[in-house]
N, C-alpha and C positions, 0 to 999 in steps of 0.2 A: 304601491305593488303590483307590478304586470308578471303575470302569467303566460308564459308562451310553448306551446308544447308542438315542436318540431318532429315527423312523422315523415321517417322516408320509407314506403311500399315497394318489397326489393321482389314480389312475384311477377314478372312478369310474363307473359306468355311467349311459349318453344315455338308458335303457331309456323310452320316457314311462309310468312308472308313474303309475297312477290308485290312488291313495289313497280311502274311505272320505271323504266329502262334512267330518267334523267335525276330520279331521287337522289340528294346528294344522302351520306352517311347519318350526317347529322341532324336529319328529315326524316328517316327512316328511326333512330334512336325516337324521334319526337314523338311517331306514331305509335311508336312501340302499346300494346294494347294490356291489361292485368287479365293473369290468370285466372281461372275458375278458383282457384286459392286465396288467388290476391284479389278476388272480389269478398269474397265472405270473408279478407281480414280489415277492407276496406267498408262495409258493414256493420262488422265487430264494433270497430269505436262508439259506434251510436250504444252502444252499450254498456260502455267506460264510466265508470260513474267520477274521474278525476274531469271527464271532460266533459260533464255535462251543466257546467257555465259558460261552453264557449260561443262568442258573442260573433265571431269573423273568422273564417276561413279563409287561409290564402295557399296558391299555389303556383307551381308554375306553369310554365306551356304544356308542359310535356301531358301525351293523352293519360298516361299510368296514374298523376299527378292528381290532375281534374280528375279523374273515376273515382277514385280514394277519397279527395273533401267532399264527391260531388251528393255522398249519402248522409251524412250529418248536415248540411249544408241544409239540404232539402228538408229532413226531420227537424231542425230548429228553425228553417223556415229566415235563414239568415245570408249573409250575402255569400259567395263566391267572388275572390277576387283572384285575377289573372297578372303574374307579375313574373316579367323575365328572370331579373335578379334569383329569381330563384332554380333556375334552370342547371341540369348539370353541368359538370364540367366541358370544356370543350375540349376534344380528344389532338384535333390537329392533326396532320400529316402522318401516318405509321408507318408509310414505307414499309420497307420489308419486316418490319418488327413486328412481334407479339404483342396485342393490347397486355401482356404480363409486365412488360419490358417498359413500358409507361408506368404501370400501378407502383411498380419497383421502384423506379429510380425520382418516382411522387413525391411516396412514403418517407425515402431519405433527404429529398433534397425541394422542401417547398416552392422554389423558385423556377426549377425545370421543370421545359414545356418545349411540344415541339412545334414547328412552324404550324402558324396559324389557329395554335391551342394555346389554352389557358393552364397557368399553373395553381397550384394550390393555394399561392399568396394572391395569383388575381381573382380565386374565384371567393377565397375571403374576404377582399375588396368589396366587389359584389352585394355579397350576403349582411357587411357592417351597413354598409348605405340601407339596404332591404329596413334595416332595424332600427336606425337613427328616425326613417320616417315610419315607420310601426310604433316606435315608440312615445311619438308626442301626438300617436287618434290616442283618442275618449274611450276605448276598447281597454279592459282590462284582465281580459279573457282570452286569449287567440288563436285555434291553428293553422300551423305553420306547414305548406306539404311539399315537402323536398327531397331530397334522392342524396344517394350514398356519397359520393364526394364532398359534395358539396357542405352535408351535413358534418363529413368529417371535418373542412377548411374551417369552418367556425367553431368546431367545438376543441380545433388546436390551438386557438389562441388562448383559450381559458384553461388548457390544462397540460400535465408534464409525460412529455414527450420520451418513448424508451420504445426496445424490441425483442422481441420473445423466441424462443429455442429458433426457427423459423426464419429469424429476421426480419418477421411484419411490426406494423408500425404498431405503438398499443400509446392508451393514451389512458391516464387517470387526474382522476382529480380528487383532492384530499385524501389522497392511500383508497379509494376507489375506482374501480377498473370503471372506465366512460366507454371506451373502445376497446376490443381483445384481439383486434385481426383481422377481426373476420365480419360480414355484413348478419344479420340475422334473416329471417323470411320478415318484419318487422322492425323497425328499429321507432320510440316514443322518449324521445329526451324533454324533458321539463327544466327550461329557461326561467329563472325570478328573476327579477328588474325593481330595483328602484329607483327612480325616475328613468337617466339613460345610467346607471350604473350597471351592470350583471354582480348579485349579490351569492348566487348559486345555483346548482342545478344538479337532476336524480338523474338513470335511466330508469323510465318505466317498465319498458319492456326491447 
């Protein structure tokens, strides 16, 4: 059995960081750092009993993800492996639309994407590619630091889809709500695999 712990640390800094004018929206998102509370949450991962046996930490290329994974990797003297397949969904060209337009459309249609952007299905595909490579490795307990929509895309593969009173996406697995329409300060989901087959998962926080 392999245990993969997917974490999304959603407390990024709200500082008004001024980037060079040639910096793209995607580059600016990648360079966003954690807030003080986000750093505290990352440090708290080291004290979680369920993560005691972690053998390797994978993170996306985003600063916030790397900063989340670094504490437990340093404490355990294990590798911190950066993998672009764990990056957040590429938004694409919003044009005159607000971000919530994209969020609403994609929660109802997993194939919807903007120009130069990714759909939920696109993100799910690369997350699955990452999983296939990871599952053939020797490690049994793995921490994976990714992002909201990337994690949601993977959950959507296994969960039943529904909507709440506010028409927000809900995902449940065996009558347990895994995603309730909102992202929390930190989301931590355990996936259990027997060889290459997912045999269950649960929300830890």
